[in-house]
C-alpha positions as CSV (number, residue, x, y, z in Angstrom):
1,Q,-6.6,-45.6,-47.7
2,V,-8.4,-42.3,-48.2
3,Q,-10.7,-42.3,-51.2
4,L,-12.6,-39.4,-52.6
5,V,-15.5,-39.7,-55.2
6,E,-17.0,-36.6,-56.8
7,S,-20.3,-36.5,-58.7
8,G,-22.8,-34.1,-59.9
9,G,-21.1,-32.6,-62.9
10,G,-22.7,-32.2,-66.3
11,L,-23.5,-29.8,-69.1
12,V,-25.4,-26.7,-68.2
13,Q,-26.3,-23.4,-69.9
14,A,-24.7,-20.2,-68.9
15,G,-26.6,-18.8,-65.9
16,G,-27.6,-22.3,-64.7
17,S,-26.8,-24.2,-61.5
18,L,-25.2,-27.4,-60.5
19,R,-24.5,-29.1,-57.2
20,L,-21.4,-31.2,-56.8
21,S,-21.0,-33.8,-54.1
22,C,-17.9,-35.5,-52.8
23,T,-17.8,-38.6,-50.5
24,A,-14.8,-39.3,-48.5
25,S,-14.1,-42.8,-47.2
26,G,-11.2,-44.3,-45.3
27,I,-10.9,-41.4,-42.9
28,D,-12.2,-41.0,-39.3
29,T,-11.1,-37.4,-38.8
30,F,-13.3,-35.9,-41.5
31,S,-15.1,-33.5,-39.2
32,N,-11.7,-32.0,-38.1
33,E,-10.3,-31.6,-41.6
34,M,-10.1,-28.6,-43.9
35,L,-11.8,-29.6,-47.1
36,G,-11.5,-28.0,-50.6
37,W,-12.9,-27.9,-54.1
38,Y,-10.4,-27.3,-56.9
39,R,-10.8,-27.2,-60.6
40,Q,-8.7,-27.7,-63.7
41,A,-9.6,-26.3,-67.1
42,P,-8.1,-27.7,-70.2
43,G,-4.6,-26.4,-70.7
44,K,-4.5,-24.6,-67.2
45,Q,-3.2,-25.4,-63.8
46,R,-5.4,-26.8,-61.1
47,E,-6.7,-24.0,-58.9
48,A,-8.5,-23.8,-55.5
49,V,-12.1,-22.7,-55.8
50,A,-13.4,-23.0,-52.3
51,L,-12.3,-24.1,-48.8
52,I,-14.2,-25.0,-45.7
53,K,-12.4,-25.2,-42.3
54,R,-13.3,-27.5,-39.5
55,D,-15.3,-24.7,-37.9
56,G,-17.4,-24.2,-41.0
57,S,-15.8,-20.9,-42.1
58,T,-15.2,-20.6,-45.8
59,D,-12.9,-19.0,-48.3
60,Y,-13.6,-18.6,-52.0
61,A,-11.6,-17.7,-55.0
62,P,-12.4,-14.2,-56.2
63,A,-13.7,-15.6,-59.6
64,V,-16.5,-17.6,-57.8
65,Q,-17.2,-15.5,-54.7
66,G,-21.0,-14.8,-54.4
67,R,-21.8,-17.5,-56.9
68,F,-20.5,-20.8,-55.3
69,T,-21.1,-22.1,-51.9
70,I,-19.2,-24.9,-50.2
71,S,-20.8,-26.9,-47.4
72,K,-20.2,-30.2,-45.6
73,D,-22.0,-33.0,-43.8
74,N,-19.7,-34.4,-41.2
75,A,-22.1,-37.2,-40.4
76,K,-22.0,-38.4,-44.0
77,N,-18.4,-37.6,-44.7
78,M,-19.6,-35.5,-47.6
79,V,-18.7,-32.0,-49.0
80,Y,-20.7,-30.1,-51.4
81,L,-20.3,-27.3,-53.9
82,Q,-23.4,-25.4,-55.0
83,M,-22.6,-23.5,-58.1
84,N,-25.0,-20.8,-59.3
85,S,-24.8,-18.3,-62.1
86,L,-22.5,-20.5,-64.0
87,K,-20.2,-19.0,-66.7
88,P,-18.5,-20.6,-69.6
89,E,-15.2,-19.9,-67.9
90,D,-16.3,-22.1,-65.0
91,T,-15.9,-25.1,-67.4
92,A,-13.4,-27.5,-65.9
93,T,-13.0,-30.8,-64.1
94,Y,-13.8,-30.3,-60.4
95,Y,-12.0,-32.1,-57.6
96,C,-12.5,-32.3,-53.9
97,K,-9.7,-32.8,-51.4
98,I,-8.8,-33.1,-47.9
99,T,-6.2,-30.4,-47.9
100,R,-3.6,-31.9,-45.7
101,L,-3.7,-35.3,-47.5
102,T,-2.4,-36.3,-50.9
103,P,-5.1,-38.2,-52.6
104,W,-7.3,-36.7,-55.2
105,G,-10.6,-38.1,-56.6
106,Q,-11.2,-38.8,-60.3
107,G,-13.0,-35.5,-60.6
108,T,-16.4,-34.5,-62.2
109,R,-16.6,-32.6,-65.4
110,V,-18.6,-29.4,-65.6
111,T,-19.2,-27.9,-68.9
112,V,-21.0,-24.5,-69.2
113,A,-22.4,-23.7,-72.7
114,S,-22.7,-20.1,-73.7
């Protein structure tokens, strides 16, 4: 059973930074997986924020390009999201996911105050 646990969210002022972490367990193919960070703001649909492929190449949503950085540590089964220059519109619950699999974590809440 794959489990994902996100952490690192919190309240931050606009312009600040946060680093989100996600630990995956119950999977031995982590290093070969495409991983993603997603977010869901109140009243909105969940959206992809950043993806990292098995070779380490990355893709970002236009809204976060240049501000967010996704990375992973295959030895620890962890994926990270470094978020800089945060804006109030980044306020959401953030989730990590192994893109080809169904399970979601519980998410970690990010609130950016103006």
